[in-house]
SEVEXSE-663181 format. One line per field, with one value per atom (N, C-alpha, C): residue number from 1; atom name; x, y, z; residue in one letter. Coordinates in pm, whole numbers, plus 50000, padded with zeros to 5 digits. Each point is the difference from the previous one (the first is absolute). Last residue first. Layout:
BEGIN
num = (NUM, ...)
atome = (CA, ...)
X = (X, ...)
Y = (Y, ...)
Z = (Z, ...)
residu = (a, ...)
# end
This chain:
BEGIN
num = (199, 199, 199, 198, 198, 198, 197, 197, 197, 196, 196, 196, 195, 195, 195, 194, 194, 194, 193, 193, 193, 192, 192, 192, 191, 191, 191, 190, 190, 190, 189, 189, 189, 188, 188, 188, 187, 187, 187, 186, 186, 186, 185, 185, 185, 184, 184, 184, 183, 183, 183, 182, 182, 182, 181, 181, 181, 180, 180, 180, 179, 179, 179, 178, 178, 178, 177, 177, 177, 176, 176, 176, 175, 175, 175, 174, 174, 174, 173, 173, 173, 172, 172, 172, 171, 171, 171, 170, 170, 170, 169, 169, 169, 168, 168, 168, 167, 167, 167, 166, 166, 166, 165, 165, 165, 164, 164, 164, 163, 163, 163, 162, 162, 162, 161, 161, 161, 160, 160, 160, 159, 159, 159, 158, 158, 158, 157, 157, 157, 156, 156, 156, 155, 155, 155, 154, 154, 154, 153, 153, 153, 152, 152, 152, 151, 151, 151, 150, 150, 150, 149, 149, 149, 148, 148, 148, 147, 147, 147, 146, 146, 146, 145, 145, 145, 144, 144, 144, 143, 143, 143, 142, 142, 142, 141, 141, 141, 140, 140, 140, 139, 139, 139, 138, 138, 138, 137, 137, 137, 136, 136, 136, 135, 135, 135, 134, 134, 134, 133, 133, 133, 132, 132, 132, 131, 131, 131, 130, 130, 130, 129, 129, 129, 128, 128, 128, 127, 127, 127, 126, 126, 126, 125, 125, 125, 124, 124, 124, 123, 123, 123, 122, 122, 122, 121, 121, 121, 120, 120, 120, 119, 119, 119, 118, 118, 118, 117, 117, 117, 116, 116, 116, 115, 115, 115, 114, 114, 114, 113, 113, 113, 112, 112, 112, 111, 111, 111, 110, 110, 110, 109, 109, 109, 108, 108, 108, 107, 107, 107, 106, 106, 106, 105, 105, 105, 104, 104, 104, 103, 103, 103, 102, 102, 102, 101, 101, 101, 100, 100, 100, 99, 99, 99, 98, 98, 98, 97, 97, 97, 96, 96, 96, 95, 95, 95, 94, 94, 94, 93, 93, 93, 92, 92, 92, 91, 91, 91, 90, 90, 90, 89, 89, 89, 88, 88, 88, 87, 87, 87, 86, 86, 86, 85, 85, 85, 84, 84, 84, 83, 83, 83, 82, 82, 82, 81, 81, 81, 80, 80, 80, 79, 79, 79, 78, 78, 78, 77, 77, 77, 76, 76, 76, 75, 75, 75, 74, 74, 74, 73, 73, 73, 72, 72, 72, 71, 71, 71, 70, 70, 70, 69, 69, 69, 68, 68, 68, 67, 67, 67, 66, 66, 66, 65, 65, 65, 64, 64, 64, 63, 63, 63, 62, 62, 62, 61, 61, 61, 60, 60, 60, 59, 59, 59, 58, 58, 58, 57, 57, 57, 56, 56, 56, 55, 55, 55, 54, 54, 54, 53, 53, 53, 52, 52, 52, 51, 51, 51, 50, 50, 50, 49, 49, 49, 48, 48, 48, 47, 47, 47, 46, 46, 46, 45, 45, 45, 44, 44, 44, 43, 43, 43, 42, 42, 42, 41, 41, 41, 40, 40, 40, 39, 39, 39, 38, 38, 38, 37, 37, 37, 36, 36, 36, 35, 35, 35, 34, 34, 34, 33, 33, 33, 32, 32, 32, 31, 31, 31, 30, 30, 30, 29, 29, 29, 28, 28, 28, 27, 27, 27, 26, 26, 26, 25, 25, 25, 24, 24, 24, 23, 23, 23, 22, 22, 22, 21, 21, 21, 20, 20, 20, 19, 19, 19, 18, 18, 18, 17, 17, 17, 16, 16, 16, 15, 15, 15, 14, 14, 14, 13, 13, 13, 12, 12, 12, 11, 11, 11, 10, 10, 10, 9, 9, 9, 8, 8, 8, 7, 7, 7, 6, 6, 6, 5, 5, 5, 4, 4, 4, 3, 3, 3, 2, 2, 2, 1, 1, 1)
atome = (N, CA, C, N, CA, C, N, CA, C, N, CA, C, N, CA, C, N, CA, C, N, CA, C, N, CA, C, N, CA, C, N, CA, C, N, CA, C, N, CA, C, N, CA, C, N, CA, C, N, CA, C, N, CA, C, N, CA, C, N, CA, C, N, CA, C, N, CA, C, N, CA, C, N, CA, C, N, CA, C, N, CA, C, N, CA, C, N, CA, C, N, CA, C, N, CA, C, N, CA, C, N, CA, C, N, CA, C, N, CA, C, N, CA, C, N, CA, C, N, CA, C, N, CA, C, N, CA, C, N, CA, C, N, CA, C, N, CA, C, N, CA, C, N, CA, C, N, CA, C, N, CA, C, N, CA, C, N, CA, C, N, CA, C, N, CA, C, N, CA, C, N, CA, C, N, CA, C, N, CA, C, N, CA, C, N, CA, C, N, CA, C, N, CA, C, N, CA, C, N, CA, C, N, CA, C, N, CA, C, N, CA, C, N, CA, C, N, CA, C, N, CA, C, N, CA, C, N, CA, C, N, CA, C, N, CA, C, N, CA, C, N, CA, C, N, CA, C, N, CA, C, N, CA, C, N, CA, C, N, CA, C, N, CA, C, N, CA, C, N, CA, C, N, CA, C, N, CA, C, N, CA, C, N, CA, C, N, CA, C, N, CA, C, N, CA, C, N, CA, C, N, CA, C, N, CA, C, N, CA, C, N, CA, C, N, CA, C, N, CA, C, N, CA, C, N, CA, C, N, CA, C, N, CA, C, N, CA, C, N, CA, C, N, CA, C, N, CA, C, N, CA, C, N, CA, C, N, CA, C, N, CA, C, N, CA, C, N, CA, C, N, CA, C, N, CA, C, N, CA, C, N, CA, C, N, CA, C, N, CA, C, N, CA, C, N, CA, C, N, CA, C, N, CA, C, N, CA, C, N, CA, C, N, CA, C, N, CA, C, N, CA, C, N, CA, C, N, CA, C, N, CA, C, N, CA, C, N, CA, C, N, CA, C, N, CA, C, N, CA, C, N, CA, C, N, CA, C, N, CA, C, N, CA, C, N, CA, C, N, CA, C, N, CA, C, N, CA, C, N, CA, C, N, CA, C, N, CA, C, N, CA, C, N, CA, C, N, CA, C, N, CA, C, N, CA, C, N, CA, C, N, CA, C, N, CA, C, N, CA, C, N, CA, C, N, CA, C, N, CA, C, N, CA, C, N, CA, C, N, CA, C, N, CA, C, N, CA, C, N, CA, C, N, CA, C, N, CA, C, N, CA, C, N, CA, C, N, CA, C, N, CA, C, N, CA, C, N, CA, C, N, CA, C, N, CA, C, N, CA, C, N, CA, C, N, CA, C, N, CA, C, N, CA, C, N, CA, C, N, CA, C, N, CA, C, N, CA, C, N, CA, C, N, CA, C, N, CA, C, N, CA, C, N, CA, C, N, CA, C, N, CA, C, N, CA, C, N, CA, C, N, CA, C, N, CA, C, N, CA, C, N, CA, C, N, CA, C, N, CA, C, N, CA, C, N, CA, C, N, CA, C, N, CA, C, N, CA, C, N, CA, C, N, CA, C)
X = (84571, 49954, 49989, 50131, 49932, 49957, 50260, 49855, 49925, 50487, 49950, 49848, 50415, 49890, 49974, 50384, 49967, 49896, 50226, 49924, 49948, 50394, 49929, 49937, 50198, 49961, 49931, 50361, 49899, 49975, 50193, 50015, 49885, 50277, 49881, 50040, 50167, 50028, 49876, 49989, 50088, 50035, 49740, 49923, 50084, 50208, 49916, 49915, 50262, 50085, 49917, 49782, 50034, 50085, 49896, 49877, 50027, 50344, 49978, 49875, 50289, 49910, 49978, 50264, 50050, 49910, 49920, 50097, 50058, 49515, 50115, 50096, 49669, 49994, 50128, 49933, 49865, 49980, 50450, 49935, 49860, 50368, 49855, 49933, 50468, 49946, 49849, 50323, 49948, 49941, 50032, 50067, 49932, 49896, 50029, 50067, 49931, 50013, 50038, 49710, 50121, 50000, 49731, 50019, 50132, 49589, 50134, 50006, 49675, 50021, 50145, 49577, 50137, 50010, 49649, 50003, 50144, 49853, 50033, 50002, 49731, 50089, 50021, 49723, 50099, 50098, 49654, 49929, 50095, 50160, 49956, 49932, 50382, 49854, 49958, 50458, 49947, 49848, 50251, 50031, 49944, 49975, 49904, 50022, 50304, 49866, 49896, 50444, 49989, 49861, 50096, 50000, 49980, 50071, 49862, 49985, 50429, 49914, 49854, 50327, 50011, 49908, 50043, 49922, 50001, 50268, 49859, 49909, 50468, 49964, 49851, 50177, 49992, 49960, 50082, 49874, 49981, 50407, 49890, 49866, 50387, 50001, 49883, 50062, 49964, 49992, 50150, 49857, 49954, 50465, 49931, 49849, 50263, 50017, 49926, 50012, 49915, 50008, 50089, 50060, 49904, 49792, 50100, 50052, 49538, 50088, 50096, 49634, 50138, 50094, 49558, 50023, 50148, 49747, 50050, 50009, 49760, 50052, 50039, 49868, 50020, 50063, 49682, 50110, 50006, 49763, 50013, 50123, 49624, 50132, 50004, 49692, 50013, 50144, 49613, 50135, 49993, 49614, 50103, 50142, 49441, 50123, 50112, 49449, 50120, 50122, 49554, 50021, 50133, 49709, 50067, 50010, 49837, 49942, 50059, 50145, 49855, 49935, 50463, 49973, 49850, 50150, 50022, 49967, 49995, 49883, 50012, 50368, 49887, 49875, 50382, 50017, 49884, 50003, 49985, 50009, 50086, 49857, 49975, 50446, 49932, 49851, 50258, 50047, 49922, 49918, 49951, 50037, 50168, 49855, 49944, 50451, 49979, 49851, 50121, 50033, 49978, 49948, 49891, 50024, 50336, 49880, 49884, 50488, 49923, 49879, 50478, 49864, 49927, 50539, 49902, 49862, 50454, 49914, 49899, 50336, 49941, 49916, 50227, 50097, 49950, 49683, 50122, 50098, 49505, 50076, 50126, 49512, 50145, 50064, 49515, 50054, 50150, 49636, 50075, 50066, 49772, 49905, 50071, 50265, 49928, 49901, 50231, 50089, 49930, 49690, 50092, 50083, 49791, 49975, 50105, 49757, 50111, 49965, 49835, 49968, 50126, 49769, 50123, 49964, 49765, 49981, 50137, 49798, 50097, 49947, 49809, 50009, 50100, 49910, 49881, 50002, 50330, 50019, 49886, 50063, 50023, 50024, 49910, 49905, 50016, 50115, 50062, 49907, 49842, 50010, 50060, 50058, 49945, 50008, 50058, 50001, 49933, 50222, 49947, 50012, 50021, 50011, 49932, 50006, 50138, 50021, 49566, 50082, 50143, 49532, 50123, 50095, 49555, 49991, 50121, 49835, 50020, 49993, 50100, 49947, 50030, 49934, 50103, 49937, 49871, 49950, 50108, 49994, 50048, 49946, 49738, 50101, 50041, 49825, 49958, 50105, 49832, 50102, 49938, 49848, 49962, 50101, 50125, 49955, 49967, 49950, 50106, 49940, 49780, 49998, 50114, 50003, 49988, 50000, 49877, 50067, 49974, 49961, 49978, 50077, 49791, 50102, 49964, 49875, 49958, 50119, 49789, 50121, 49960, 49763, 49988, 50138, 49744, 50114, 49989, 49554, 50109, 50111, 49646, 50001, 50121, 49888, 49899, 49999, 50235, 49957, 49887, 50324, 49923, 49950, 50450, 49855, 49940, 50447, 49957, 49849, 50276, 49929, 49953, 50399, 49915, 49937, 50207, 49991, 49908, 50321, 49894, 49996, 50183, 50018, 49886, 50094, 50080, 50026, 49880, 49978, 50093, 49787, 50128, 49974, 49702, 50004, 50133, 49748, 50090, 49998, 49614, 50082, 50085, 49659, 50114, 50095, 49578, 50095, 50124, 49712, 49981, 50112, 49910, 50070, 49983, 49837, 49910, 50066, 50152, 50006, 49911, 50107, 49886, 49995, 50320, 50032, 49885, 50063, 49983, 50026, 49991, 50131, 49990, 49609, 50074, 50131, 49728, 49940, 50082, 50133, 50022, 49945, 49920, 50141, 50028, 49572, 50020, 50142, 49899, 49942, 50015, 50135, 50091, 49947, 49731, 50114, 50097, 49636, 49954, 50115, 50079, 49988, 49954, 50033, 50133, 49990, 49601, 50065, 50135, 49644, 50065, 50062, 49554, 50139, 50062)
Y = (89456, 50069, 49899, 49878, 50124, 50077, 49571, 49988, 50127, 49901, 49972, 49990, 50264, 49906, 49971, 50210, 49990, 49889, 50349, 49877, 49996, 50258, 50010, 49864, 50279, 49876, 50034, 50257, 50006, 49862, 50237, 49890, 50009, 50382, 49926, 49880, 50499, 49863, 49915, 50461, 49933, 49857, 50295, 49964, 49922, 50180, 49886, 49954, 50387, 49881, 49876, 50416, 49958, 49876, 50194, 49950, 49948, 50216, 49866, 49938, 50358, 49998, 49857, 50109, 50100, 50007, 49725, 49941, 50100, 49964, 50090, 49944, 49674, 50104, 50080, 49629, 50055, 50112, 49758, 50043, 50055, 49732, 50026, 50041, 49792, 50040, 50022, 49839, 50136, 50049, 49480, 50094, 50136, 49568, 50123, 50105, 49428, 50116, 50121, 49518, 50079, 50112, 49505, 50100, 50071, 49647, 50057, 50102, 49543, 50123, 50044, 49634, 50052, 50132, 49595, 50134, 50052, 49577, 49996, 50135, 49975, 49890, 49997, 50291, 50052, 49893, 49922, 50058, 50051, 49831, 49895, 50056, 50256, 49996, 49893, 50136, 49899, 49987, 50329, 49868, 49887, 50456, 49970, 49859, 50155, 49997, 49959, 50077, 49873, 49984, 50410, 49891, 49866, 50376, 49998, 49889, 50065, 49957, 49992, 50175, 49854, 49946, 50463, 49946, 49847, 50214, 50020, 49952, 49990, 49907, 50011, 50312, 49866, 49897, 50438, 49995, 49866, 50080, 49989, 49990, 50074, 49865, 49980, 50428, 49908, 49857, 50340, 50007, 49907, 50037, 49944, 49996, 50217, 49855, 49932, 50472, 49947, 49848, 50235, 49998, 49939, 50255, 49896, 50003, 50209, 49987, 49883, 50137, 50036, 49993, 49673, 50144, 50025, 49569, 50051, 50152, 49519, 50136, 50046, 49522, 50063, 50137, 49650, 50095, 50060, 49555, 50078, 50089, 49696, 50063, 50089, 49564, 50102, 50051, 49700, 50044, 50104, 49770, 49933, 50042, 49954, 50076, 49924, 49989, 49928, 50091, 50266, 49871, 49941, 50335, 50003, 49858, 50133, 50101, 50001, 49712, 49980, 50092, 50035, 49880, 49974, 50350, 50033, 49882, 49939, 50074, 50039, 49791, 49907, 50069, 50264, 49916, 49902, 50268, 50084, 49915, 49791, 50030, 50083, 49905, 49880, 50024, 50357, 49964, 49880, 50134, 50100, 49960, 49735, 49983, 50097, 50036, 49880, 49979, 50342, 50035, 49884, 49927, 50086, 50039, 49751, 49920, 50082, 50185, 49975, 49911, 50000, 50053, 49965, 50070, 49909, 50066, 50165, 49955, 49897, 50437, 49867, 49971, 50418, 49906, 49856, 50282, 50059, 49890, 49832, 50078, 50055, 49850, 49984, 50091, 49920, 49981, 49977, 50090, 49874, 49973, 50409, 49889, 49865, 50388, 49994, 49883, 50104, 49937, 49983, 50027, 50082, 49916, 49888, 49966, 50070, 50015, 50046, 49976, 49796, 50029, 50039, 49921, 50039, 50045, 49679, 50082, 50029, 49838, 50006, 50084, 49929, 49868, 49997, 50385, 49969, 49864, 50378, 49858, 49951, 50458, 49927, 49851, 50296, 50039, 49916, 49809, 50090, 50023, 49895, 49926, 50096, 49991, 50062, 49900, 50063, 49920, 50075, 50015, 50087, 49928, 49897, 49944, 50096, 50051, 50004, 49941, 49839, 50112, 49990, 49824, 49941, 50114, 50030, 49976, 49933, 49921, 50118, 49959, 49767, 49992, 50127, 49961, 50019, 49990, 49789, 50075, 50006, 49943, 49949, 50089, 49937, 50077, 49930, 49811, 49990, 50073, 50003, 50019, 49990, 49755, 50109, 50008, 49818, 49954, 50119, 50092, 49954, 49952, 50017, 50048, 49943, 50113, 49882, 50047, 50221, 50007, 49873, 50284, 49876, 50009, 50363, 49975, 49873, 50207, 49926, 49981, 50288, 49985, 49937, 50020, 49992, 49985, 50200, 49929, 50005, 50020, 50082, 49911, 49873, 50025, 50082, 49819, 50096, 50035, 49566, 50082, 50092, 49870, 49919, 50094, 50117, 50019, 49897, 49911, 50063, 50007, 50014, 49902, 50068, 50068, 50070, 49897, 49978, 49946, 50085, 49993, 50077, 49959, 49762, 50036, 50091, 49874, 49903, 50049, 50213, 50011, 49903, 49960, 50012, 50003, 50132, 49931, 50027, 49987, 50064, 49921, 50052, 49905, 50072, 50194, 49959, 49908, 50172, 50110, 49958, 49647, 50081, 50100, 49669, 49945, 50083, 50085, 49926, 49947, 50274, 50049, 49924, 49933, 50089, 50047, 49685, 50134, 50096, 49504, 50097, 50142, 49570, 50041, 50106, 49824, 49886, 50041, 50322, 49959, 49889, 50143, 50105, 49960, 49714, 49997, 50103, 49995, 49883, 49990, 50327, 50036, 49886, 49918, 50092, 50043, 49730, 49923, 50090, 50201, 49922, 49921, 50237, 50092, 49924, 49755, 50046, 50088, 49852, 49893, 50045, 50385, 49897, 49896, 50311, 49983, 49887)
Z = (29986, 49879, 49887, 50440, 50036, 49877, 50043, 49997, 50034, 50209, 49866, 50008, 50312, 49985, 49853, 50388, 49859, 49981, 50395, 49982, 49857, 50309, 49872, 49974, 50458, 49934, 49869, 50376, 49895, 49940, 50487, 49904, 49902, 50344, 49957, 49916, 50208, 50048, 49974, 49904, 49905, 50041, 50277, 49881, 49900, 50382, 50038, 49881, 49950, 50007, 50034, 50004, 49865, 49998, 50414, 49937, 49860, 50234, 50053, 49937, 49720, 50115, 50047, 49620, 50096, 50124, 49602, 50092, 50099, 49734, 50013, 50105, 49704, 50101, 50002, 49718, 49990, 50101, 49716, 50125, 49973, 49720, 49986, 50130, 50096, 49870, 50009, 50345, 50009, 49868, 50058, 50088, 50002, 49766, 49926, 50087, 49967, 50088, 49919, 49880, 49984, 50102, 49830, 50106, 49979, 49747, 50004, 50112, 49817, 50077, 49988, 49786, 49998, 50076, 50100, 49940, 50001, 50198, 49858, 49932, 50441, 49962, 49849, 50300, 49905, 49955, 50325, 49886, 49892, 50427, 49906, 49875, 50291, 49990, 49898, 50103, 50092, 49994, 49754, 49945, 50087, 50143, 49894, 49944, 50326, 50058, 49896, 49866, 50073, 50060, 49788, 49902, 50069, 50264, 49950, 49896, 50163, 50111, 49956, 49703, 50012, 50110, 49952, 49888, 50004, 50311, 50034, 49887, 49937, 50106, 50035, 49698, 49938, 50104, 50143, 49927, 49930, 50224, 50096, 49927, 49741, 50057, 50097, 49819, 49892, 50053, 50288, 49978, 49889, 50091, 50117, 49975, 49678, 49995, 50115, 49985, 49893, 49994, 50473, 49867, 49899, 50430, 49979, 49857, 50037, 50117, 49979, 49701, 49966, 50120, 49933, 50007, 49970, 49781, 50129, 49996, 49736, 49994, 50140, 49670, 50129, 49983, 49683, 50005, 50140, 49689, 50123, 49992, 49674, 50008, 50123, 49774, 50105, 49999, 49664, 50036, 50111, 49813, 49922, 50038, 50178, 50012, 49930, 49899, 50042, 50006, 50039, 49937, 50048, 50317, 49870, 49943, 50445, 49913, 49860, 50360, 49993, 49898, 50103, 49921, 49987, 50281, 49859, 49910, 50464, 49957, 49853, 50199, 49995, 49948, 50082, 49881, 49985, 50387, 49881, 49874, 50412, 49985, 49875, 50122, 49954, 49978, 50178, 49866, 49945, 50448, 49904, 49858, 50353, 49985, 49897, 50124, 49918, 49974, 50298, 49862, 49905, 50461, 49951, 49854, 50222, 49976, 49945, 49890, 50122, 49968, 49733, 49994, 50128, 49892, 50059, 49998, 49872, 49891, 50051, 50210, 50008, 49877, 50177, 49947, 50004, 50270, 49945, 49959, 49997, 50096, 49932, 49780, 50000, 50105, 49859, 50134, 50004, 49649, 49999, 50135, 49936, 49993, 50005, 49984, 50127, 50003, 49601, 50096, 50136, 49559, 50079, 50096, 49505, 50141, 50084, 49476, 50082, 50147, 49489, 50140, 50075, 49478, 50067, 50141, 49591, 50118, 50059, 49478, 50110, 50115, 49547, 50062, 50115, 49710, 50079, 50067, 49794, 50031, 50089, 49858, 49876, 50022, 50373, 49895, 49874, 50494, 49901, 49881, 50498, 49874, 49897, 50568, 49880, 49884, 50593, 49877, 49886, 50539, 49896, 49867, 50566, 49865, 49902, 50488, 49952, 49863, 50239, 50046, 49947, 49788, 50054, 50038, 49775, 50143, 50061, 49480, 50084, 50147, 49466, 50137, 50079, 49460, 50102, 50139, 49491, 50116, 50107, 49434, 50127, 50111, 49522, 50074, 50129, 49524, 50140, 50084, 49449, 50103, 50139, 49530, 50089, 50113, 49508, 50131, 50088, 49484, 50087, 50132, 49482, 50139, 50081, 49474, 50086, 50143, 49474, 50130, 50078, 49481, 50075, 50129, 49627, 50102, 50075, 49486, 50118, 50094, 49546, 50080, 50133, 49477, 50146, 50062, 49516, 50059, 50151, 49689, 50052, 50053, 49579, 50143, 50041, 49551, 50038, 50147, 49896, 49887, 50045, 50378, 49907, 49890, 50267, 49990, 49907, 50298, 49874, 49993, 50457, 49918, 49873, 50397, 49904, 49908, 50529, 49865, 49915, 50470, 49937, 49854, 50494, 49861, 49957, 50464, 49926, 49859, 50521, 49857, 49928, 50497, 49932, 49850, 50468, 49872, 49934, 50532, 49903, 49871, 50391, 49925, 49897, 50293, 50080, 49925, 49825, 50014, 50076, 49697, 50119, 50015, 49635, 50115, 50125, 49537, 50087, 50123, 49593, 50136, 50095, 49518, 50023, 50144, 49829, 49956, 50019, 50089, 50108, 49958, 49743, 50052, 50106, 49780, 50055, 50061, 49773, 50126, 50065, 49575, 50098, 50135, 49634, 50039, 50108, 49803, 50087, 50049, 49686, 50128, 50099, 49562, 50064, 50136, 49723, 50051, 50074, 49784, 50115, 50060, 49603, 50113, 50124, 49597, 50041, 50124, 49790, 50075, 50053, 49920, 49920, 50090, 50087, 50043, 49919)
residu = (e, e, e, c, c, c, g, g, g, t, t, t, f, f, f, d, d, d, l, l, l, t, t, t, l, l, l, e, e, e, v, v, v, r, r, r, r, r, r, n, n, n, a, a, a, e, e, e, r, r, r, g, g, g, e, e, e, e, e, e, t, t, t, s, s, s, n, n, n, d, d, d, g, g, g, v, v, v, p, p, p, d, d, d, e, e, e, i, i, i, g, g, g, r, r, r, g, g, g, i, i, i, a, a, a, t, t, t, m, m, m, p, p, p, v, v, v, g, g, g, n, n, n, l, l, l, a, a, a, p, p, p, m, m, m, a, a, a, a, a, a, l, l, l, l, l, l, a, a, a, h, h, h, v, v, v, a, a, a, d, d, d, a, a, a, r, r, r, r, r, r, k, k, k, s, s, s, l, l, l, l, l, l, k, k, k, n, n, n, y, y, y, l, l, l, a, a, a, s, s, s, g, g, g, e, e, e, s, s, s, s, s, s, a, a, a, f, f, f, g, g, g, k, k, k, l, l, l, d, d, d, i, i, i, r, r, r, v, v, v, m, m, m, r, r, r, q, q, q, a, a, a, n, n, n, r, r, r, l, l, l, t, t, t, e, e, e, t, t, t, v, v, v, f, f, f, s, s, s, q, q, q, v, v, v, v, v, v, h, h, h, a, a, a, g, g, g, a, a, a, p, p, p, s, s, s, i, i, i, d, d, d, a, a, a, s, s, s, d, d, d, y, y, y, a, a, a, f, f, f, g, g, g, l, l, l, t, t, t, e, e, e, n, n, n, s, s, s, i, i, i, s, s, s, a, a, a, v, v, v, i, i, i, k, k, k, c, c, c, p, p, p, e, e, e, k, k, k, k, k, k, p, p, p, v, v, v, t, t, t, a, a, a, t, t, t, v, v, v, g, g, g, p, p, p, f, f, f, g, g, g, h, h, h, p, p, p, i, i, i, s, s, s, i, i, i, p, p, p, t, t, t, r, r, r, i, i, i, t, t, t, e, e, e, p, p, p, v, v, v, s, s, s, t, t, t, r, r, r, i, i, i, n, n, n, l, l, l, t, t, t, a, a, a, g, g, g, g, g, g, e, e, e, a, a, a, a, a, a, p, p, p, v, v, v, t, t, t, a, a, a, v, v, v, d, d, d, v, v, v, q, q, q, r, r, r, a, a, a, a, a, a, e, e, e, d, d, d, s, s, s, g, g, g, g, g, g, g, g, g, g, g, g, c, c, c, a, a, a, g, g, g, t, t, t, a, a, a, i, i, i, i, i, i, l, l, l, g, g, g, i, i, i, l, l, l, a, a, a, a, a, a, r, r, r, r, r, r, f, f, f, t, t, t, m, m, m)
# end
């Protein structure tokens, strides 16, 4: 083995191009270099790569009634949680969260923090059914999003985490507004929890 070839093999091993990082470690291709042949030898094409940080998936807490949470396919550092109006305990034309609803929300967020890295942002959206005028529902959904915002802002674990709250009213329905079941599904508050350190 020539000195040139030995040095090249050492370079490949050092940069992880031989796959020694394991099947769970992604590799980012940096460059493909063509090395001129030594006299009497073959030309070598070498792919150099740098291992990326191993991704740590966010774990979604389960067992919280009225809370449906997912991790968007293309945004692995986010959890989108939809909390039903029934769970929050909002009465008709009210933005007062019930004690039971407050407990569910705070417990869900606390459990999420245990299973993930540092939270960097929370965005809240309130939604309503089509009953009443569009303006009325937009204002009501904003009041309800604000109520959840105030609840989360009071949690010491979220101190300093930026939060926003908006009302979407009857936009983006998830149920059929022609049925009571569908209208009830549309009355909800959505939380988008944004984390860092998950990839």
